[in-house]
C-alpha positions in Angstrom: 137.7 90.4 152.0 134.7 88.2 151.6 135.3 86.1 148.5 132.4 84.5 146.8 131.9 82.2 143.8 128.4 82.8 142.4 127.7 79.1 142.0 128.1 78.6 145.7 125.3 81.0 146.7 121.7 81.6 145.7 121.0 83.8 142.7 119.1 86.2 145.1 122.3 86.7 147.0 124.2 87.3 143.8 121.5 89.8 142.7 121.8 91.7 145.9 125.6 91.9 145.6 125.4 93.1 142.1 122.8 95.8 142.9 124.7 97.0 145.9 128.2 96.9 144.3 127.5 98.1 140.7 125.9 101.4 141.6 124.6 103.9 141.1 123.2 102.8 137.8 121.2 104.8 135.2 117.6 103.9 134.9 115.9 103.1 131.6 112.3 103.9 131.9 111.0 101.9 129.0 107.7 102.3 127.2 106.5 99.5 125.0 103.2 98.5 123.4 101.7 95.0 122.9 100.5 93.7 119.6 96.9 94.3 120.9 97.8 98.0 121.5 98.1 97.9 125.3 100.8 100.4 126.6 103.4 99.2 129.2 105.8 101.3 131.2 108.5 99.8 133.4 112.0 100.8 134.8 115.2 98.9 134.3 118.5 99.7 136.0 120.7 97.3 134.1 121.1 99.9 131.4 123.7 101.9 129.5 124.8 103.3 126.1 127.1 101.6 123.7 128.3 103.8 120.8 127.0 106.8 118.9 127.3 105.8 115.2 124.7 104.4 115.2 123.5 105.4 118.7 122.9 102.2 120.6 121.6 101.6 124.1 121.0 98.3 125.9 119.0 97.3 128.9 118.0 94.0 130.5 114.4 92.9 131.0 115.5 90.0 133.2 113.5 86.9 134.0 111.7 87.0 137.3 113.7 85.3 140.0 110.8 83.7 141.8 109.2 81.8 138.9 111.4 82.4 135.8 108.6 84.2 133.9 109.3 86.9 131.3 108.2 90.5 131.8 105.7 92.4 129.6 108.5 94.7 128.3 110.4 91.6 127.0 107.3 90.1 125.4 106.2 93.4 123.8 109.7 94.0 122.4 109.8 90.6 120.8 106.4 91.2 119.2 106.7 94.8 118.1 110.5 95.5 118.0 109.9 99.0 119.3 110.3 101.0 122.5 110.9 104.4 124.0 113.6 104.8 126.7 113.0 107.8 129.0 115.4 109.2 131.5 114.3 109.4 135.2 114.6 112.6 137.2 114.0 113.3 140.9 110.7 115.0 140.0 109.2 111.8 138.7 111.0 109.3 141.0 108.0 108.1 143.0 105.8 107.8 140.0 108.5 105.7 138.3 108.6 103.5 141.4 104.9 103.1 141.3 105.0 101.9 137.7 107.4 99.0 138.8 104.5 97.3 140.6 103.8 93.9 138.9 100.5 94.7 137.2 98.9 92.2 134.9 99.6 92.7 131.1 96.2 94.3 130.4 96.9 97.2 132.9 98.3 100.5 131.5 101.1 101.7 133.9 100.8 105.2 132.5 97.4 105.3 134.2 98.6 103.7 137.4 101.6 106.0 137.7 99.8 109.2 136.7 102.5 109.9 134.1 101.5 111.5 130.8 101.8 109.5 127.5 102.6 111.5 124.4 102.9 110.3 120.8 106.2 109.4 119.4 107.2 110.5 115.9 108.6 107.2 114.5 107.7 104.3 116.8 104.3 103.3 118.2 105.1 103.2 122.0 104.3 106.5 123.8 106.9 108.8 125.4 106.8 110.0 129.0 106.0 113.7 128.9 107.5 114.4 132.3 110.9 113.0 131.2 113.3 115.7 129.8 115.2 113.2 127.7 113.5 110.6 125.6 114.8 108.1 123.0 112.6 106.4 120.4 114.2 103.1 119.7 114.0 100.0 117.5 115.2 96.6 118.8 118.3 95.4 117.0 118.9 92.2 118.9 117.6 90.4 122.0 120.3 88.2 123.6 119.3 85.5 126.2 121.8 85.4 129.1 121.0 82.1 130.8 117.3 81.3 130.5 117.1 80.5 134.3 115.4 82.3 137.1 117.0 85.7 137.5 118.8 85.5 134.2 119.1 88.6 132.1 118.0 89.3 128.6 120.0 91.9 126.8 117.8 94.2 124.7 120.1 96.0 122.2 118.3 98.9 120.6 119.2 101.6 118.1 118.0 105.1 118.9 116.1 106.5 115.9 115.1 109.8 117.4 116.0 111.9 120.5 113.7 114.3 122.3 115.5 116.7 124.6 113.9 119.5 126.7 115.7 122.7 126.1 115.7 123.7 129.7 118.3 121.0 130.5 120.9 122.3 128.0 123.8 124.5 128.8 125.0 127.4 126.7 126.9 125.0 124.4 123.9 122.9 123.7 125.1 120.0 126.0 123.0 118.4 128.7 123.8 120.0 132.0 123.8 117.5 134.9 122.9 120.2 137.3 119.7 120.9 135.3 118.5 117.4 134.4 118.6 116.2 138.0 119.1 112.5 137.2 118.2 109.6 139.6 120.4 106.5 139.8 119.6 103.1 141.2 121.5 101.6 144.1 120.9 98.4 146.1 117.8 97.6 148.2 115.6 100.7 148.6 118.3 103.2 147.8 118.6 105.7 145.0 121.1 108.4 144.2 120.0 111.9 143.2 122.5 113.7 140.9 122.5 117.3 142.1 125.0 119.9 143.1 125.8 118.1 146.3 126.7 114.8 144.6 128.4 116.0 141.4 132.0 116.8 141.0 134.1 118.0 138.0 137.1 115.8 137.1 139.4 116.9 134.2 139.7 114.5 131.3 143.2 112.8 131.1 142.9 113.1 127.3 143.3 116.9 127.7 146.3 116.6 130.1 149.2 114.3 130.0 149.8 113.9 133.7 153.2 113.4 135.3 151.8 110.4 137.1 151.9 109.1 140.6 155.5 107.9 140.2 156.8 111.4 139.5 155.4 113.1 142.5 157.9 114.4 145.0 158.7 112.1 147.9 157.6 114.7 150.5 154.1 114.5 149.0 153.9 110.7 148.9 155.2 110.4 152.5 152.8 112.9 153.9 150.1 111.6 156.2 147.8 114.5 155.3 147.3 113.8 151.6 145.2 110.8 150.6 146.0 108.6 147.6 143.0 110.3 145.9 144.5 113.7 146.6 147.8 112.6 145.1 146.1 111.2 142.0 144.8 114.7 141.3 148.1 116.4 142.1 149.7 114.0 139.5 147.3 115.1 136.7 149.5 118.1 135.7 151.8 118.5 132.8 154.8 119.4 135.0 155.6 120.2 138.6 155.5 124.0 139.2 158.7 125.9 139.9 159.3 125.9 143.7 160.6 129.5 143.6 157.4 130.7 142.0 155.5 128.8 144.6 157.4 130.5 147.3 156.7 133.9 145.8 153.0 133.1 145.5 152.6 132.1 149.1 154.8 135.0 150.4 152.7 137.5 148.5 149.4 136.2 149.9 147.7 138.4 152.6 147.9 137.5 156.3 144.9 137.1 158.7 145.5 137.4 162.4 144.1 134.2 163.8 144.6 131.1 165.9 144.2 127.4 165.3 140.5 127.5 166.1 139.9 130.1 163.4 142.0 128.0 161.0 139.8 124.9 161.7 136.7 127.0 161.1 138.0 128.1 157.7 138.8 124.4 157.0 135.3 123.3 157.9 133.9 125.8 155.4 136.3 124.7 152.7 137.8 128.2 152.6 141.3 127.3 151.5 142.2 130.9 150.8 141.5 132.0 154.4 143.3 128.9 155.6 146.4 130.0 153.8 146.2 133.5 155.2 145.7 132.0 158.7 148.6 129.5 158.2 151.0 132.3 157.3 150.1 134.2 160.4 150.6 131.1 162.6 153.9 130.4 160.9 155.2 133.9 161.8 154.0 133.3 165.4 156.1 130.1 165.5 153.3 127.6 165.5 154.9 124.1 165.7 152.2 122.6 163.5 152.8 125.0 160.6 153.8 122.5 158.0 150.7 120.4 158.8 148.5 123.6 158.5 150.0 124.4 155.0 149.5 120.8 153.9 145.9 120.8 155.1 145.4 124.0 153.1 146.9 122.4 150.0 144.6 119.3 150.6 141.5 121.6 150.8 142.5 123.4 147.6 143.1 120.2 145.6 139.7 118.8 146.8 138.1 122.0 145.5 140.0 121.4 142.2 142.2 124.5 142.6 145.3 122.7 141.5 147.7 125.6 140.9 146.9 127.0 144.3 147.3 123.6 145.9 150.7 122.9 144.2 152.1 126.3 145.3 151.1 125.7 148.9 152.2 122.1 148.9 155.7 123.0 147.6 156.0 125.8 150.1 155.0 123.5 152.9 157.9 121.2 152.0 160.3 124.0 152.9 159.1 124.5 156.4 
């Protein structure tokens, strides 16, 4: 691995390493207002939430790397102690990007970006109408993190009011990631869109006391089919299923007359159920790769988060 001490390279190189390695990052689209009443709107991807009682968020209006100057957002926050943090969605990505141009302080980025300012209820800065999740905030503390070119300033803010579009909520009143369509920041010119193709469900360990990697059967850990990531998911169960029940499950499954080509077609589609039916047929026909076919089926099932199915097939495969 490349090992680097930050003091031995330029802060621009460190900046690029951080942006590429700590990613994707949420984006705080921050609206402030100057003491003269001039609106400002700017995105910051050094941003996150830190507690819910009180609700606290923090972002970093860093010093400019080229000349060590402070940004309008920083100056406005110091003067007025108020801001609105809006979430960024794919539908407003390019307008957000446009607002990041370094306009002089007297320029209103709402006008430049074409985004719509709407009144807040408690603080003076405007909200972004196009954003489905908006937080009115008051500055709790501004912490200087170096005072040099490229140094951060940590703006710690308390959320005093949330505004949430109802269309992004699920039936339980929680924000649905498939509906909000968040955008995250990566390094360089890259962003991440959080949609159905990039989102996965992972069960919370707090709800399941997993058996752990160390208690997985040796036949699983020695397999060249399962990845360590697969095994980590196999290990997040309360107990290993009964091998006899696994055998009965597989034996009761329907058979599809097929060949290895058909099996591979099912695998390319993520159709683990047809993979199992095909693997059973090929086992009956004496296919020499049968154990591998069953393990590939279990692998496909675990990657689709069908853990009971995957365990049953994996246990059966160990008997072949």
